[in-house]
C-alpha positions as CSV (number, residue, x, y, z in Angstrom):
1,X,114.2,99.1,229.0
2,X,110.6,98.1,228.2
3,X,109.2,101.6,228.5
4,X,110.2,104.3,225.9
5,X,109.7,108.0,225.6
6,X,106.2,108.8,224.3
7,X,104.5,105.7,225.7
8,X,101.3,106.1,227.6
9,X,101.7,104.7,231.2
10,X,99.5,104.4,234.3
11,X,100.7,105.2,237.8
12,X,100.4,102.2,240.1
13,X,101.4,103.7,243.5
14,X,101.7,107.1,245.2
15,X,99.7,110.3,245.3
16,X,98.7,110.0,241.6
17,X,97.7,106.3,241.7
18,X,95.4,105.3,238.9
19,X,96.1,108.3,236.6
20,X,97.7,108.0,233.2
21,X,100.0,110.1,231.1
22,X,102.7,110.2,228.5
23,X,106.4,109.5,229.3
24,X,108.5,112.7,228.9
25,X,111.9,111.5,230.1
26,X,113.6,108.3,231.2
27,X,116.6,107.8,233.4
28,X,117.6,104.2,232.7
29,X,120.6,104.1,235.1
30,X,118.4,105.2,238.0
31,X,115.3,103.3,236.9
32,X,113.1,106.4,237.0
33,X,110.6,107.9,234.6
34,X,108.9,111.4,234.3
35,X,105.3,111.4,233.3
36,X,103.5,114.4,231.8
37,X,101.2,116.2,234.2
38,X,101.7,113.7,237.1
39,X,103.8,113.8,240.3
40,X,103.9,117.6,240.1
41,X,106.3,119.3,242.5
42,X,106.5,123.0,243.4
43,X,109.7,124.9,243.7
44,X,109.7,128.4,245.3
45,X,112.1,131.0,243.9
46,X,113.1,134.1,245.9
47,X,113.1,137.5,244.3
48,X,116.6,138.4,243.0
49,X,116.2,142.2,242.9
50,X,114.4,144.7,245.1
51,X,110.8,145.2,243.9
52,X,110.7,141.8,242.0
53,X,108.2,139.2,243.1
54,X,109.0,135.6,244.0
55,X,107.7,132.7,241.9
56,X,106.3,129.2,242.2
57,X,107.5,126.8,239.5
58,X,105.6,123.6,239.0
59,X,107.4,120.7,237.2
60,X,106.8,116.9,236.9
61,X,109.2,114.9,239.1
62,X,110.4,111.4,238.5
63,X,108.6,108.2,239.5
64,X,110.2,104.8,240.1
65,X,110.0,102.6,237.0
66,X,108.4,99.8,239.2
67,X,105.5,102.1,240.0
68,X,104.3,102.5,236.3
69,X,102.6,100.1,233.9
70,X,102.4,100.6,230.2
71,X,98.9,101.1,228.6
72,X,98.4,99.1,225.4
73,X,97.3,101.5,222.6
74,X,95.3,98.7,220.9
75,X,93.2,97.3,223.8
76,X,93.5,100.3,226.2
77,X,94.4,98.2,229.3
78,X,97.4,98.4,231.5
79,X,99.7,95.4,230.7
80,X,103.1,93.8,230.9
81,X,105.3,93.5,227.9
82,X,106.7,90.5,226.2
83,X,109.3,90.6,223.4
84,X,109.1,88.9,220.1
85,X,112.1,88.4,217.8
86,X,111.4,88.1,214.0
87,X,114.2,86.4,212.1
88,X,115.6,88.5,209.3
89,X,116.0,87.2,205.8
90,X,119.5,86.5,204.4
91,X,121.7,89.6,204.9
92,X,119.2,91.3,207.2
93,X,119.2,91.7,211.0
94,X,116.7,90.1,213.4
95,X,114.0,92.5,214.6
96,X,112.8,92.7,218.2
97,X,109.2,93.9,218.9
98,X,107.4,94.7,222.1
99,X,104.1,92.7,222.5
100,X,101.1,93.2,224.8
101,X,100.6,90.3,227.1
102,X,96.8,90.7,227.1
103,X,95.8,91.2,223.4
104,X,99.0,89.9,221.7
105,X,99.4,93.0,219.5
106,X,102.8,94.5,218.8
107,X,103.3,98.0,220.4
108,X,104.8,100.7,218.1
């Protein structure tokens, strides 16, 4: 999964196309991601007791993973990601980094 919680992403399709926000939650099995302040849905709740008012609850819904692109924190452009593996020294594990395809900087 190239996108992680806390990454800044840009929406590529849908009603919020072109807007950017921070990733709140990821569902890797379903390939969906929730972005802060985007793709807001409204749920209406009925009153439970007499004299109580109904409510409207707004919450960010999930967007398909193919409809978001990560925004590089270094160059500020939307980009694809490459992976770079750095060999560990004797007794250490190899490390895998995410790399911006446009500027070549490692992300996080």
